[in-house]
DRENPA-209477 format. One record per residue (C-alpha): residue in one letter; chain; z, y, x. Coordinates in steps of 0.2 Angstrom, whole numbers. Example, Ala and Ser with C-alpha at 12.3 -4.5 7.8 and 13.67 -1.06 7.14 Angstrom:
BEGIN
['A'; 'A'; [39; -22; 62]]
['S'; 'A'; [36; -5; 68]]
This chain:
BEGIN
['M'; 'A'; [371; 160; 297]]
['G'; 'A'; [382; 176; 301]]
['T'; 'A'; [382; 190; 318]]
['Y'; 'A'; [401; 190; 321]]
['Q'; 'A'; [411; 200; 336]]
['N'; 'A'; [427; 190; 349]]
['P'; 'A'; [439; 195; 349]]
['I'; 'A'; [442; 190; 330]]
['L'; 'A'; [458; 199; 329]]
['E'; 'A'; [457; 214; 341]]
['G'; 'A'; [474; 220; 353]]
['C'; 'A'; [485; 209; 358]]
['H'; 'A'; [487; 192; 345]]
['P'; 'A'; [489; 176; 359]]
['D'; 'A'; [494; 160; 353]]
['P'; 'A'; [485; 157; 335]]
['S'; 'A'; [487; 144; 321]]
['I'; 'A'; [478; 144; 308]]
['C'; 'A'; [473; 133; 294]]
['L'; 'A'; [463; 131; 276]]
['V'; 'A'; [472; 131; 260]]
['D'; 'A'; [461; 133; 243]]
['G'; 'A'; [447; 143; 254]]
['T'; 'A'; [457; 156; 263]]
['Y'; 'A'; [462; 154; 279]]
['Y'; 'A'; [480; 159; 284]]
['L'; 'A'; [481; 161; 303]]
['V'; 'A'; [498; 166; 316]]
['T'; 'A'; [499; 175; 333]]
['S'; 'A'; [515; 178; 344]]
['T'; 'A'; [523; 189; 346]]
['F'; 'A'; [538; 190; 356]]
['E'; 'A'; [550; 205; 356]]
['H'; 'A'; [540; 214; 342]]
['L'; 'A'; [547; 215; 326]]
['P'; 'A'; [540; 212; 314]]
['G'; 'A'; [536; 195; 320]]
['L'; 'A'; [523; 184; 319]]
['P'; 'A'; [510; 191; 309]]
['I'; 'A'; [500; 180; 296]]
['H'; 'A'; [482; 187; 293]]
['A'; 'A'; [472; 179; 279]]
['S'; 'A'; [452; 176; 276]]
['T'; 'A'; [439; 168; 267]]
['N'; 'A'; [426; 169; 282]]
['L'; 'A'; [431; 167; 295]]
['V'; 'A'; [427; 185; 305]]
['D'; 'A'; [435; 196; 291]]
['W'; 'A'; [452; 195; 292]]
['R'; 'A'; [467; 207; 282]]
['H'; 'A'; [486; 206; 287]]
['I'; 'A'; [493; 202; 275]]
['G'; 'A'; [515; 200; 281]]
['H'; 'A'; [524; 193; 295]]
['V'; 'A'; [536; 179; 296]]
['V'; 'A'; [549; 185; 303]]
['D'; 'A'; [549; 204; 293]]
['R'; 'A'; [568; 205; 289]]
['P'; 'A'; [581; 215; 300]]
['G'; 'A'; [596; 202; 306]]
['Q'; 'A'; [583; 188; 301]]
['I'; 'A'; [581; 185; 318]]
['D'; 'A'; [595; 189; 336]]
['Y'; 'A'; [585; 198; 346]]
['T'; 'A'; [600; 205; 357]]
['G'; 'A'; [595; 206; 376]]
['I'; 'A'; [576; 201; 372]]
['A'; 'A'; [566; 209; 387]]
['G'; 'A'; [547; 211; 388]]
['S'; 'A'; [537; 193; 384]]
['K'; 'A'; [551; 182; 378]]
['G'; 'A'; [558; 180; 359]]
['L'; 'A'; [544; 174; 349]]
['Y'; 'A'; [532; 161; 358]]
['A'; 'A'; [518; 149; 350]]
['P'; 'A'; [518; 149; 334]]
['T'; 'A'; [509; 137; 322]]
['I'; 'A'; [506; 137; 304]]
['R'; 'A'; [503; 122; 291]]
['Y'; 'A'; [504; 119; 274]]
['H'; 'A'; [509; 102; 265]]
['R'; 'A'; [510; 102; 246]]
['G'; 'A'; [513; 119; 239]]
['T'; 'A'; [526; 124; 253]]
['Y'; 'A'; [517; 135; 271]]
['Y'; 'A'; [527; 134; 285]]
['V'; 'A'; [529; 142; 300]]
['V'; 'A'; [534; 134; 317]]
['C'; 'A'; [539; 142; 334]]
['T'; 'A'; [552; 142; 346]]
['H'; 'A'; [562; 159; 351]]
['I'; 'A'; [565; 161; 371]]
['P'; 'A'; [584; 172; 374]]
['G'; 'A'; [584; 184; 384]]
['D'; 'A'; [589; 182; 402]]
['D'; 'A'; [606; 189; 403]]
['E'; 'A'; [615; 190; 386]]
['A'; 'A'; [605; 174; 375]]
['P'; 'A'; [607; 177; 354]]
['D'; 'A'; [615; 167; 346]]
['A'; 'A'; [602; 155; 340]]
['A'; 'A'; [586; 150; 350]]
['G'; 'A'; [577; 136; 354]]
['H'; 'A'; [564; 130; 340]]
['F'; 'A'; [564; 135; 324]]
['V'; 'A'; [554; 132; 306]]
['C'; 'A'; [550; 147; 293]]
['T'; 'A'; [546; 144; 275]]
['A'; 'A'; [536; 150; 260]]
['T'; 'A'; [527; 146; 243]]
['D'; 'A'; [518; 163; 247]]
['P'; 'A'; [511; 163; 265]]
['A'; 'A'; [510; 185; 264]]
['G'; 'A'; [531; 182; 258]]
['P'; 'A'; [546; 181; 261]]
['W'; 'A'; [548; 169; 273]]
['S'; 'A'; [565; 160; 274]]
['D'; 'A'; [579; 161; 286]]
['P'; 'A'; [574; 150; 301]]
['L'; 'A'; [579; 132; 302]]
['W'; 'A'; [581; 129; 318]]
['L'; 'A'; [577; 110; 327]]
['P'; 'A'; [593; 105; 340]]
['G'; 'A'; [590; 94; 354]]
['L'; 'A'; [572; 97; 359]]
['P'; 'A'; [565; 105; 373]]
['G'; 'A'; [552; 115; 380]]
['I'; 'A'; [539; 131; 369]]
['D'; 'A'; [525; 129; 357]]
['P'; 'A'; [531; 115; 343]]
['S'; 'A'; [517; 110; 329]]
['L'; 'A'; [519; 103; 315]]
['T'; 'A'; [508; 87; 308]]
['F'; 'A'; [509; 83; 290]]
['D'; 'A'; [504; 61; 289]]
['G'; 'A'; [506; 56; 271]]
['D'; 'A'; [526; 55; 267]]
['R'; 'A'; [530; 56; 289]]
['V'; 'A'; [532; 72; 297]]
['W'; 'A'; [531; 75; 318]]
['L'; 'A'; [532; 89; 329]]
['C'; 'A'; [529; 89; 347]]
['G'; 'A'; [528; 102; 359]]
['T'; 'A'; [528; 104; 379]]
['A'; 'A'; [541; 106; 391]]
['L'; 'A'; [544; 106; 409]]
['Q'; 'A'; [545; 95; 420]]
['E'; 'A'; [565; 92; 429]]
['D'; 'A'; [558; 85; 441]]
['G'; 'A'; [538; 87; 442]]
['L'; 'A'; [523; 82; 457]]
['W'; 'A'; [520; 97; 456]]
['E'; 'A'; [525; 115; 452]]
['G'; 'A'; [525; 119; 430]]
['Q'; 'A'; [520; 102; 428]]
['C'; 'A'; [524; 95; 410]]
['D'; 'A'; [525; 83; 396]]
['V'; 'A'; [517; 83; 378]]
['W'; 'A'; [530; 76; 367]]
['L'; 'A'; [532; 70; 349]]
['V'; 'A'; [551; 69; 336]]
['E'; 'A'; [547; 64; 320]]
['L'; 'A'; [557; 76; 307]]
['D'; 'A'; [566; 70; 293]]
['P'; 'A'; [553; 75; 277]]
['E'; 'A'; [566; 82; 267]]
['S'; 'A'; [581; 93; 282]]
['L'; 'A'; [566; 93; 292]]
['M'; 'A'; [580; 88; 305]]
['P'; 'A'; [576; 79; 321]]
['R'; 'A'; [574; 58; 318]]
['S'; 'A'; [576; 53; 332]]
['E'; 'A'; [574; 58; 353]]
['A'; 'A'; [556; 66; 358]]
['T'; 'A'; [548; 55; 366]]
['V'; 'A'; [532; 59; 381]]
['L'; 'A'; [514; 55; 372]]
['W'; 'A'; [505; 65; 387]]
['Q'; 'A'; [505; 71; 405]]
['G'; 'A'; [491; 78; 406]]
['A'; 'A'; [473; 80; 406]]
['L'; 'A'; [471; 86; 427]]
['L'; 'A'; [483; 81; 441]]
['G'; 'A'; [491; 96; 448]]
['A'; 'A'; [488; 110; 434]]
['G'; 'A'; [504; 115; 428]]
['W'; 'A'; [510; 123; 413]]
['A'; 'A'; [504; 113; 396]]
['E'; 'A'; [508; 123; 381]]
['G'; 'A'; [498; 126; 364]]
['P'; 'A'; [499; 106; 360]]
['H'; 'A'; [491; 102; 340]]
['L'; 'A'; [490; 83; 335]]
['I'; 'A'; [474; 85; 324]]
['A'; 'A'; [470; 70; 313]]
['K'; 'A'; [450; 64; 319]]
['P'; 'A'; [435; 62; 306]]
['D'; 'A'; [432; 47; 311]]
['G'; 'A'; [452; 41; 310]]
['G'; 'A'; [463; 43; 321]]
['W'; 'A'; [470; 58; 329]]
['M'; 'A'; [466; 71; 343]]
['L'; 'A'; [479; 77; 356]]
['V'; 'A'; [475; 98; 359]]
['S'; 'A'; [483; 106; 375]]
['A'; 'A'; [479; 120; 383]]
['E'; 'A'; [486; 119; 403]]
['G'; 'A'; [483; 124; 422]]
['G'; 'A'; [493; 144; 414]]
['T'; 'A'; [490; 158; 407]]
['D'; 'A'; [479; 166; 418]]
['R'; 'A'; [462; 160; 425]]
['D'; 'A'; [464; 141; 427]]
['H'; 'A'; [470; 140; 410]]
['A'; 'A'; [458; 128; 399]]
['V'; 'A'; [459; 118; 383]]
['C'; 'A'; [461; 99; 385]]
['V'; 'A'; [460; 85; 373]]
['A'; 'A'; [465; 67; 368]]
['Y'; 'A'; [463; 52; 360]]
['A'; 'A'; [473; 39; 351]]
['D'; 'A'; [472; 26; 335]]
['D'; 'A'; [490; 31; 332]]
['I'; 'A'; [498; 48; 331]]
['Q'; 'A'; [512; 40; 341]]
['G'; 'A'; [498; 35; 354]]
['P'; 'A'; [494; 32; 369]]
['Y'; 'A'; [484; 43; 371]]
['V'; 'A'; [468; 44; 381]]
['G'; 'A'; [459; 59; 391]]
['D'; 'A'; [444; 66; 385]]
['P'; 'A'; [434; 59; 401]]
['G'; 'A'; [423; 76; 402]]
['N'; 'A'; [441; 86; 404]]
['P'; 'A'; [445; 101; 402]]
['R'; 'A'; [435; 106; 385]]
['L'; 'A'; [436; 121; 386]]
['T'; 'A'; [437; 136; 400]]
['H'; 'A'; [430; 148; 409]]
['R'; 'A'; [438; 146; 426]]
['H'; 'A'; [422; 143; 436]]
['L'; 'A'; [412; 157; 428]]
['G'; 'A'; [421; 170; 440]]
['E'; 'A'; [426; 186; 443]]
['D'; 'A'; [412; 194; 432]]
['E'; 'A'; [412; 186; 418]]
['P'; 'A'; [419; 198; 404]]
['I'; 'A'; [430; 185; 396]]
['Q'; 'A'; [445; 176; 405]]
['N'; 'A'; [462; 165; 403]]
['V'; 'A'; [454; 156; 389]]
['G'; 'A'; [462; 141; 384]]
['H'; 'A'; [480; 138; 371]]
['A'; 'A'; [466; 130; 355]]
['D'; 'A'; [469; 126; 338]]
['V'; 'A'; [456; 115; 330]]
['F'; 'A'; [451; 115; 311]]
['E'; 'A'; [440; 111; 297]]
['D'; 'A'; [431; 126; 290]]
['A'; 'A'; [428; 121; 270]]
['D'; 'A'; [411; 114; 271]]
['G'; 'A'; [415; 100; 281]]
['G'; 'A'; [409; 113; 296]]
['W'; 'A'; [422; 112; 311]]
['W'; 'A'; [430; 128; 324]]
['A'; 'A'; [444; 132; 336]]
['V'; 'A'; [453; 149; 337]]
['M'; 'A'; [460; 152; 356]]
['L'; 'A'; [466; 166; 366]]
['A'; 'A'; [456; 173; 379]]
['T'; 'A'; [458; 191; 388]]
['H'; 'A'; [444; 203; 393]]
['V'; 'A'; [442; 213; 408]]
['L'; 'A'; [435; 229; 415]]
['P'; 'A'; [418; 229; 424]]
['D'; 'A'; [428; 228; 440]]
['G'; 'A'; [438; 213; 436]]
['T'; 'A'; [455; 216; 429]]
['N'; 'A'; [465; 214; 414]]
['S'; 'A'; [463; 226; 400]]
['L'; 'A'; [476; 234; 394]]
['R'; 'A'; [472; 225; 374]]
['G'; 'A'; [481; 210; 383]]
['R'; 'A'; [477; 194; 377]]
['Q'; 'A'; [469; 193; 356]]
['T'; 'A'; [462; 179; 345]]
['H'; 'A'; [442; 175; 348]]
['L'; 'A'; [433; 159; 336]]
['V'; 'A'; [422; 148; 341]]
['P'; 'A'; [409; 133; 331]]
['A'; 'A'; [415; 116; 336]]
['A'; 'A'; [408; 97; 333]]
['W'; 'A'; [410; 78; 336]]
['E'; 'A'; [395; 70; 345]]
['H'; 'A'; [402; 50; 347]]
['G'; 'A'; [418; 51; 343]]
['R'; 'A'; [423; 70; 357]]
['L'; 'A'; [425; 85; 351]]
['V'; 'A'; [414; 98; 357]]
['I'; 'A'; [420; 116; 358]]
['A'; 'A'; [403; 128; 359]]
['P'; 'A'; [392; 119; 355]]
['G'; 'A'; [377; 124; 368]]
['E'; 'A'; [385; 136; 376]]
['G'; 'A'; [402; 130; 381]]
['R'; 'A'; [412; 146; 382]]
['V'; 'A'; [417; 161; 373]]
['L'; 'A'; [404; 174; 371]]
['A'; 'A'; [407; 192; 365]]
['E'; 'A'; [395; 189; 349]]
['I'; 'A'; [391; 173; 342]]
['T'; 'A'; [381; 169; 330]]
['A'; 'A'; [383; 155; 319]]
['D'; 'A'; [382; 144; 302]]
['G'; 'A'; [396; 142; 290]]
['V'; 'A'; [399; 163; 293]]
['P'; 'A'; [391; 180; 287]]
['D'; 'A'; [390; 193; 295]]
['Q'; 'A'; [403; 202; 302]]
['T'; 'A'; [409; 214; 291]]
['P'; 'A'; [408; 231; 303]]
['R'; 'A'; [426; 238; 310]]
['P'; 'A'; [432; 256; 306]]
['T'; 'A'; [429; 269; 320]]
['S'; 'A'; [445; 277; 315]]
['I'; 'A'; [464; 273; 309]]
['V'; 'A'; [473; 289; 299]]
['D'; 'A'; [491; 287; 297]]
['D'; 'A'; [499; 300; 286]]
['F'; 'A'; [515; 291; 281]]
['S'; 'A'; [512; 295; 262]]
['G'; 'A'; [514; 277; 256]]
['D'; 'A'; [532; 268; 249]]
['E'; 'A'; [533; 256; 267]]
['L'; 'A'; [526; 256; 284]]
['G'; 'A'; [508; 250; 286]]
['L'; 'A'; [511; 232; 292]]
['A'; 'A'; [500; 237; 310]]
['W'; 'A'; [519; 247; 315]]
['N'; 'A'; [531; 238; 326]]
['G'; 'A'; [548; 241; 333]]
['V'; 'A'; [554; 233; 350]]
['R'; 'A'; [570; 221; 348]]
['W'; 'A'; [574; 230; 328]]
['H'; 'A'; [563; 230; 313]]
['P'; 'A'; [555; 250; 310]]
['R'; 'A'; [565; 249; 294]]
['E'; 'A'; [581; 254; 303]]
['F'; 'A'; [577; 269; 313]]
['A'; 'A'; [560; 274; 305]]
['A'; 'A'; [560; 283; 288]]
['L'; 'A'; [546; 288; 274]]
['D'; 'A'; [547; 305; 264]]
['G'; 'A'; [531; 301; 255]]
['A'; 'A'; [523; 317; 269]]
['G'; 'A'; [527; 311; 286]]
['V'; 'A'; [539; 298; 294]]
['T'; 'A'; [555; 302; 302]]
['L'; 'A'; [561; 292; 319]]
['A'; 'A'; [581; 290; 320]]
['A'; 'A'; [586; 294; 339]]
['T'; 'A'; [594; 284; 349]]
['A'; 'A'; [604; 284; 366]]
['V'; 'A'; [592; 268; 373]]
['E'; 'A'; [581; 270; 387]]
['P'; 'A'; [562; 264; 384]]
['T'; 'A'; [566; 258; 400]]
['A'; 'A'; [582; 247; 392]]
['V'; 'A'; [583; 231; 387]]
['G'; 'A'; [589; 240; 370]]
['R'; 'A'; [585; 247; 353]]
['T'; 'A'; [575; 262; 357]]
['A'; 'A'; [565; 269; 344]]
['F'; 'A'; [548; 268; 348]]
['L'; 'A'; [536; 265; 334]]
['G'; 'A'; [522; 257; 341]]
['R'; 'A'; [504; 250; 334]]
['R'; 'A'; [493; 238; 345]]
['V'; 'A'; [481; 244; 358]]
['L'; 'A'; [465; 237; 348]]
['T'; 'A'; [449; 241; 360]]
['D'; 'A'; [444; 248; 378]]
['S'; 'A'; [439; 264; 371]]
['E'; 'A'; [450; 274; 359]]
['T'; 'A'; [460; 292; 355]]
['L'; 'A'; [478; 293; 346]]
['T'; 'A'; [484; 308; 341]]
['A'; 'A'; [499; 314; 335]]
['E'; 'A'; [511; 327; 330]]
['I'; 'A'; [529; 325; 333]]
['S'; 'A'; [541; 336; 331]]
['L'; 'A'; [559; 338; 334]]
['E'; 'A'; [574; 340; 318]]
['D'; 'A'; [591; 342; 317]]
['G'; 'A'; [605; 340; 329]]
['A'; 'A'; [612; 351; 342]]
['E'; 'A'; [614; 339; 357]]
['A'; 'A'; [602; 330; 368]]
['L'; 'A'; [585; 324; 362]]
['R'; 'A'; [568; 321; 368]]
['A'; 'A'; [554; 315; 361]]
['G'; 'A'; [535; 311; 361]]
['V'; 'A'; [523; 298; 362]]
['L'; 'A'; [524; 281; 373]]
['L'; 'A'; [509; 269; 379]]
['R'; 'A'; [519; 253; 383]]
['T'; 'A'; [517; 236; 392]]
['T'; 'A'; [535; 232; 393]]
['E'; 'A'; [548; 243; 397]]
['S'; 'A'; [547; 239; 416]]
['A'; 'A'; [529; 250; 415]]
['F'; 'A'; [525; 262; 402]]
['L'; 'A'; [517; 282; 399]]
['E'; 'A'; [528; 294; 392]]
['V'; 'A'; [523; 310; 385]]
['S'; 'A'; [538; 322; 379]]
['V'; 'A'; [547; 335; 377]]
['D'; 'A'; [563; 340; 373]]
['R'; 'A'; [579; 349; 366]]
['S'; 'A'; [577; 364; 382]]
['G'; 'A'; [560; 362; 379]]
['E'; 'A'; [552; 351; 395]]
['L'; 'A'; [536; 344; 395]]
['R'; 'A'; [535; 330; 405]]
['L'; 'A'; [525; 316; 407]]
['V'; 'A'; [532; 300; 416]]
['S'; 'A'; [525; 284; 422]]
['V'; 'A'; [533; 270; 423]]
['D'; 'A'; [529; 256; 435]]
['D'; 'A'; [539; 241; 439]]
['G'; 'A'; [555; 250; 432]]
['V'; 'A'; [553; 265; 445]]
['A'; 'A'; [549; 280; 437]]
['T'; 'A'; [536; 294; 443]]
['T'; 'A'; [537; 312; 434]]
['L'; 'A'; [519; 316; 434]]
['V'; 'A'; [520; 334; 426]]
['S'; 'A'; [535; 344; 421]]
['R'; 'A'; [533; 361; 412]]
['V'; 'A'; [541; 374; 399]]
['H'; 'A'; [531; 368; 383]]
['G'; 'A'; [541; 382; 375]]
['A'; 'A'; [539; 374; 357]]
['A'; 'A'; [552; 360; 347]]
['T'; 'A'; [534; 353; 341]]
['L'; 'A'; [521; 341; 353]]
['A'; 'A'; [502; 340; 344]]
['V'; 'A'; [497; 327; 362]]
['S'; 'A'; [485; 316; 360]]
['L'; 'A'; [481; 298; 374]]
['R'; 'A'; [461; 296; 377]]
['L'; 'A'; [460; 279; 384]]
['R'; 'A'; [447; 273; 394]]
['G'; 'A'; [447; 258; 402]]
['H'; 'A'; [463; 257; 415]]
['T'; 'A'; [462; 278; 414]]
['V'; 'A'; [471; 290; 400]]
['E'; 'A'; [467; 308; 399]]
['V'; 'A'; [484; 318; 391]]
['L'; 'A'; [479; 331; 381]]
['V'; 'A'; [491; 344; 374]]
['D'; 'A'; [490; 355; 362]]
['G'; 'A'; [472; 352; 365]]
['G'; 'A'; [471; 355; 385]]
['V'; 'A'; [471; 341; 398]]
['L'; 'A'; [489; 339; 405]]
['A'; 'A'; [483; 327; 418]]
['V'; 'A'; [471; 311; 420]]
['V'; 'A'; [482; 295; 425]]
['D'; 'A'; [479; 279; 431]]
['V'; 'A'; [487; 263; 418]]
['A'; 'A'; [478; 249; 428]]
['H'; 'A'; [499; 246; 430]]
['L'; 'A'; [502; 244; 414]]
['A'; 'A'; [489; 227; 412]]
['T'; 'A'; [492; 207; 408]]
['G'; 'A'; [491; 201; 419]]
['R'; 'A'; [511; 200; 431]]
['P'; 'A'; [520; 183; 432]]
['G'; 'A'; [527; 180; 415]]
['W'; 'A'; [520; 196; 404]]
['F'; 'A'; [513; 189; 392]]
['M'; 'A'; [509; 207; 379]]
['G'; 'A'; [495; 219; 379]]
['S'; 'A'; [501; 237; 377]]
['W'; 'A'; [506; 246; 363]]
['W'; 'A'; [508; 264; 358]]
['G'; 'A'; [513; 278; 345]]
['P'; 'A'; [527; 290; 342]]
['F'; 'A'; [545; 285; 350]]
['A'; 'A'; [562; 298; 350]]
['V'; 'A'; [579; 297; 364]]
['G'; 'A'; [594; 306; 360]]
['H'; 'A'; [606; 313; 348]]
['G'; 'A'; [595; 319; 329]]
['H'; 'A'; [578; 314; 323]]
['A'; 'A'; [561; 316; 326]]
['R'; 'A'; [548; 320; 316]]
['V'; 'A'; [527; 311; 314]]
['R'; 'A'; [517; 321; 302]]
['R'; 'A'; [501; 309; 305]]
['V'; 'A'; [495; 298; 315]]
['E'; 'A'; [475; 294; 321]]
['I'; 'A'; [467; 281; 332]]
['T'; 'A'; [448; 285; 334]]
['R'; 'A'; [436; 276; 345]]
């Protein structure tokens, strides 16, 4: 018996899916517009996780042209079958400029750390959130799709199609498996088909949307093709009834699995909120709770019926304490796996030389749906500090560089210095930029710290306080916002900016 902390993956890691292979668990989560995409984490005990790679980890593997914030890679599922790992996912195009390929795809690998194959696109299938199921020699794919003439907003169907086991191409039209547990509950997502220990099948699906009404519901069938009957106790897990004082909200999108010793568990996303009931900047994170079977029905979080921040359970050890600081001096041969770009891979604009990383600036502003040289990593807690030193390098034309705290291109905080020596602090809310500070800095080097405390950021430059800024507008929760916040150095204009060290402390 051991004690662990939720979330098991800190920072924005939504839509978790998990599989167990030879004593090791592998978990994948959504990344939307960020690259590399679809991180793979590994664990031998369910509570201590290592980031081992990404499914989408090569420039050009998937076209991100025009992919706005919270578009892109939605809700992957990871499964293993006869020596091969499979990740199936949906790529949502941008509103203005659709990429060459969009929709559902499958990537495969013989090593979950990679390399993963280029996407195999699955044509003609509707909706989002696909999930693979292997049943002997037969292969199935389920997903959800919005009803065109639904009786209420967001009414969805869960559909199923059989795939050819060799080509993985659909063998027939998708058929409807289930239409949800509750009348009026919309936006079904994250369906998975799970073989029950006593025979038959369970369909796990979320409904109610990804905000406060998010919920995990299940249905059962003797045959994988149905008919499915909803559990009379649905929803089987939700925090919708706990009120605004509950510190963990928006619980849903679960994957259910058996551990190496025959115990059952569920991973799901949830959002942590601040004492005033508003969402934190961390976004939707991955959580873990025990599960059990009673009289053929699934029970999630037995004895509690909720996701707790601290859980003591059989089948896991005490969790290893998390580090209080993360330091990257960029002295290695490759960037650490935690670093991301937006709409393009960091390898395309960030170069290591053994003593720092150099960002090749582009003319694309952070407010644009394009390729800005932003090297970001997830905000992991509600109370932490990022410190970086950025210097403007070669080039005689306009150049500015600094640090972004970013949720989308329409909501971020920027502190930067430009070639003329102007220091700027800018807050962007709903696409509208407000200059909070503009003054002469007089140097081409910026030593900056962002001290995050809930929804407040204290901005320090050269050790002195520049400003204290309310960043509540960056928190996930607005309609269509599915991501948490990232922060890190950036460069805009012509030329290069050099970063020698980044430190994050709790």
